[in-house]
Wavefront OBJ file of the C-alpha trace (Angstrom):
o trace
v 89.881 96.087 109.250
v 90.064 96.401 105.475
v 86.885 98.479 105.356
v 88.195 100.777 108.083
v 91.310 101.462 106.012
v 89.267 102.209 102.919
v 87.007 104.511 104.923
v 90.019 106.413 106.267
v 91.433 106.820 102.773
v 88.077 107.987 101.423
v 87.588 110.486 104.241
v 91.105 111.806 103.716
v 90.488 112.464 100.032
v 87.102 113.975 100.832
v 88.703 116.258 103.423
v 91.265 117.385 100.879
v 88.600 118.164 98.296
v 86.568 120.156 100.803
v 89.657 122.098 101.862
v 90.683 122.842 98.285
v 87.179 123.984 97.387
v 87.067 126.335 100.364
v 90.507 127.758 99.596
v 89.633 128.337 95.937
v 86.527 130.250 97.000
v 88.651 132.464 99.252
v 91.162 133.080 96.463
v 88.334 133.975 94.100
v 86.791 136.401 96.575
v 90.178 138.088 97.121
v 90.463 138.725 93.357
v 93.902 137.092 93.182
v 95.544 139.362 95.776
v 96.892 136.502 97.886
v 100.596 135.751 98.183
v 102.039 132.513 96.875
v 103.256 131.432 100.292
v 99.723 131.474 101.660
v 98.559 129.379 98.710
v 101.430 126.911 99.189
v 100.727 126.611 102.910
v 97.054 125.998 102.161
v 97.922 123.286 99.673
v 100.256 121.666 102.175
v 97.568 121.656 104.844
v 95.037 120.215 102.408
v 97.267 117.162 101.864
v 97.395 116.272 105.571
v 94.031 114.402 105.694
v 94.887 112.435 102.569
v 98.313 111.539 103.921
v 96.901 110.392 107.255
v 94.165 108.414 105.500
v 96.806 106.723 103.354
v 98.864 105.815 106.430
v 95.822 104.279 108.120
v 94.979 102.402 104.910
v 98.501 100.957 104.661
v 98.508 99.982 108.337
v 95.166 98.227 107.936
v 96.527 96.285 104.957
v 99.618 95.228 106.917
v 97.483 94.205 109.893
v 95.173 92.217 107.630
v 98.087 90.362 106.043
v 99.551 89.631 109.479
v 96.238 88.264 110.761
v 95.874 86.025 107.709
v 99.424 84.749 108.180
v 98.862 84.226 111.909
v 95.647 82.276 111.331
v 97.275 80.120 108.672
v 100.197 79.002 110.842
v 98.289 78.875 114.101
v 95.971 76.116 112.875
v 98.813 73.863 111.778
l 1 2 3 4 5 6 7 8 9 10 11 12 13 14 15 16 17 18 19 20 21 22 23 24 25 26 27 28 29 30 31 32 33 34 35 36 37 38 39 40 41 42 43 44 45 46 47 48 49 50 51 52 53 54 55 56 57 58 59 60 61 62 63 64 65 66 67 68 69 70 71 72 73 74 75 76
């Protein structure tokens, strides 16, 4: 479960980097003639994979702690 959370976080950051790289290429090819709102919306969308990866990572940590606690008190 821990490795799944780390994988989700890694893929989220990787998705953000790929999205930012693609958007910077588009901005460069447009020679700076893109409005700020489009840039802001693109940045917002690029944070979605990272945010979702972070949520999955946190949930996997909570689940791991719960399972450890459950195993500890179940044996006794």
